C-alpha positions in Angstrom: 148.2 -59.8 105.0 148.3 -56.4 106.1 150.0 -55.4 109.5 147.4 -53.0 110.4 143.8 -54.5 109.0 142.5 -50.9 108.6 145.3 -49.6 106.5 143.4 -50.1 103.5 140.5 -47.9 104.8 140.5 -43.7 104.4 138.5 -42.6 107.3 137.7 -39.5 105.4 136.3 -41.5 102.5 134.1 -43.5 104.7 132.7 -40.4 106.4 131.9 -38.9 103.2 129.8 -41.8 101.9 128.4 -42.4 105.5 127.1 -39.1 105.5 125.0 -39.6 102.3 123.8 -43.4 103.4 120.2 -42.4 103.6 120.2 -41.8 100.1 121.5 -45.2 98.7 118.4 -46.3 97.3 116.9 -43.1 95.9 117.2 -43.2 92.4 117.2 -39.8 91.9 119.6 -38.6 94.7 123.6 -38.3 94.8 123.9 -42.1 94.0 121.8 -42.0 90.6 125.0 -42.3 88.5 125.6 -46.0 90.3 121.9 -46.9 89.9 122.1 -45.8 86.2 125.1 -47.9 86.0 124.3 -51.1 87.6 122.4 -52.7 84.9 125.8 -52.7 82.7 128.1 -53.6 85.8 125.4 -56.8 86.5 125.5 -57.7 83.3 129.1 -57.9 83.1 129.8 -59.6 86.3 126.8 -62.1 85.3 128.0 -62.8 81.7 132.0 -63.4 83.1 130.6 -65.6 86.0 128.4 -67.8 83.6 131.5 -68.1 81.4 134.0 -68.7 84.0 132.1 -71.2 86.2 130.4 -73.0 82.8 126.9 -72.0 84.1 123.6 -71.8 82.3 122.9 -68.6 80.8 119.0 -69.3 80.2 118.1 -69.0 83.7 117.0 -66.3 86.1 119.5 -67.8 88.8 122.6 -68.6 87.0 124.8 -68.0 90.0 123.1 -70.6 91.9 125.3 -72.4 94.1 128.3 -69.8 94.3 129.5 -67.6 97.1 130.1 -63.9 96.2 131.5 -61.1 98.5 130.8 -57.4 97.5 133.6 -55.5 98.9 132.6 -51.8 99.9 128.9 -52.7 99.3 127.5 -49.4 100.6 123.7 -49.9 100.6 123.5 -52.9 98.7 122.9 -51.8 94.9 125.0 -54.6 93.7 124.7 -57.1 96.5 120.8 -57.6 96.3 120.7 -58.3 92.5 123.4 -60.5 92.7 121.7 -62.6 95.3 118.5 -62.6 93.3 120.5 -64.4 90.5 121.1 -67.3 92.8 124.3 -66.1 94.3 124.8 -66.7 98.4 126.3 -62.7 98.8 128.1 -61.5 101.6 128.3 -57.8 101.3 131.0 -55.5 103.7 131.4 -52.2 104.1 133.7 -50.4 107.0 130.7 -48.2 107.8 128.3 -49.4 110.1 125.6 -47.0 109.1 125.9 -48.0 105.4 125.6 -51.7 106.6 122.3 -50.5 108.8 120.8 -49.2 105.7 121.6 -52.1 103.5 120.0 -54.7 106.2 116.9 -52.5 106.4 116.6 -52.6 102.5 117.2 -56.3 102.6 114.4 -57.0 104.9 111.8 -55.2 102.6 113.2 -56.9 99.6 113.9 -60.4 100.9 117.2 -60.2 99.5 118.7 -62.7 102.0 122.5 -61.0 101.9 125.0 -61.5 104.9 125.8 -58.0 105.4 128.8 -57.3 107.6 130.6 -53.8 109.1 134.0 -55.0 108.4 136.8 -54.5 105.9 138.5 -57.0 103.1 141.5 -57.9 105.6 139.3 -58.8 108.7 137.2 -60.8 106.8 140.2 -62.6 105.2 141.5 -63.1 108.7 138.8 -65.4 109.6 139.6 -67.7 106.8 136.6 -66.9 104.5 136.7 -67.4 101.0 134.3 -67.0 97.7 134.0 -68.0 94.3 133.3 -64.5 93.3 135.0 -61.2 94.6 133.7 -57.8 93.4 135.5 -54.7 93.9 133.3 -52.0 92.2 134.2 -48.6 92.3 136.1 -49.1 95.4 139.8 -49.0 94.7 140.0 -45.2 93.6 138.8 -44.4 97.3 141.5 -46.7 99.3 144.9 -45.0 100.4 146.8 -48.3 100.0 145.9 -50.3 96.8 148.3 -52.9 96.8 147.4 -53.7 100.4 143.4 -53.6 99.5 143.8 -55.6 96.5 146.5 -58.4 98.0 143.6 -58.3 101.0 140.9 -59.2 98.5 142.8 -61.7 96.7 143.1 -63.7 100.1 139.1 -63.9 99.8 139.3 -65.5 96.5 138.7 -69.4 96.1 141.6 -71.2 94.1 139.0 -71.2 91.1 137.4 -68.1 91.9 136.8 -65.0 89.8 137.5 -61.2 90.7 136.0 -58.2 89.1 137.3 -54.5 89.6 135.6 -51.6 88.3 137.2 -48.1 88.5 138.1 -44.7 86.8 141.2 -44.4 84.5 143.5 -41.4 85.5 143.3 -39.5 81.9 142.3 -35.7 80.9 139.5 -37.2 79.7 138.2 -38.6 83.1 139.3 -35.3 84.7 137.0 -33.7 82.5 134.1 -36.0 82.4 134.3 -38.1 85.8 135.6 -35.2 88.2 134.8 -31.9 86.8 131.9 -32.7 84.6 130.0 -35.1 87.1 130.7 -32.9 90.3 130.9 -29.5 89.1 129.0 -28.8 85.7 126.1 -31.6 85.9 126.4 -32.0 89.8 125.6 -35.7 89.5 127.7 -36.4 92.4 128.4 -33.9 95.4 131.5 -32.0 95.2 134.7 -33.9 96.6 133.2 -37.6 95.8 136.4 -38.4 93.7 140.0 -37.5 94.3 141.2 -37.3 90.5 145.0 -38.1 91.6 143.5 -41.6 93.1 142.2 -42.6 89.9 144.3 -45.8 88.6 145.4 -46.6 85.3 144.9 -50.0 83.7 148.2 -50.7 84.0 148.6 -49.6 87.7 145.6 -51.5 88.6 146.8 -54.6 86.7 150.3 -54.4 88.6 148.4 -54.5 91.9 146.6 -57.4 90.9 149.5 -58.9 89.8 151.7 -58.5 92.7 148.6 -60.1 94.9 149.3 -63.3 93.1 146.5 -63.2 90.5 146.5 -62.8 86.7 144.5 -60.3 84.7 142.1 -62.3 82.3 140.2 -59.3 80.7 139.4 -55.4 80.7 136.4 -53.7 79.3 135.6 -50.1 79.0 132.4 -48.7 79.8 130.7 -45.5 78.4 128.0 -43.1 78.5 125.6 -42.2 76.0 124.0 -38.8 77.3 121.3 -38.6 74.7 120.0 -42.0 76.1 121.1 -41.4 79.6 122.4 -45.0 79.4 125.7 -46.7 79.9 127.1 -49.4 77.8 130.2 -51.4 77.3 132.7 -49.9 75.1 136.6 -50.7 74.0 137.3 -47.1 75.3 138.7 -47.6 78.7 139.8 -43.7 79.4 137.1 -43.1 81.8 135.2 -46.2 83.4 136.6 -49.5 83.0 136.1 -53.1 84.7 139.2 -55.7 85.1 138.7 -59.7 85.4 141.3 -61.7 87.5 141.9 -65.1 88.3 144.3 -66.8 90.4 147.0 -68.7 87.9 146.8 -72.6 88.0 149.9 -74.1 89.8 
């Protein structure tokens, strides 16, 4: 457990996303890349959860009866569709403003998500545990990755599943995810990412192992510009997702 429950939160990063809070649900705004990426992320999470928990795949609510926490949920772009898949979702974010936006949107969509302005460390300290722990596009924004992953691992039930999504630190990601996305295509506001904080799969896997979990899957995510669509790929040089579980005793 962290000695300082906020040591894995960067106030500048929180403020940067808080300034954009009103645009979370605008599919043409600053979060457009996440809106376009969402179907691929959600399908991956759904398929992995269905397989891990031995759930029927041919239903609109395959996660019925499972609990899930969406860490760094922002405006709820992952939390709401996850709830529609049947999961009992808790969405957490250190920004009160982001949580306010998420709650307001959930009222109109009847998503039924439990949104809380808190951190993974603070939530873990309450004894809360979940079947599914999601860290999607969060780890590259925290100052202490080991502390953050350790707190995330504490939230995981013994038989649970954790899914992380982030950006690799490669020259390709510097060219595409930083320079291309922020300065050339202007998909994202300048300064959204610090390339030096991107994590290689080996670095993220190391943090996960030090938190007492075992990595069970690595999946690349690619972008097809002609189709303006994201897809799963073997290439992990830019975006990737990692799956982890608690090893059997």
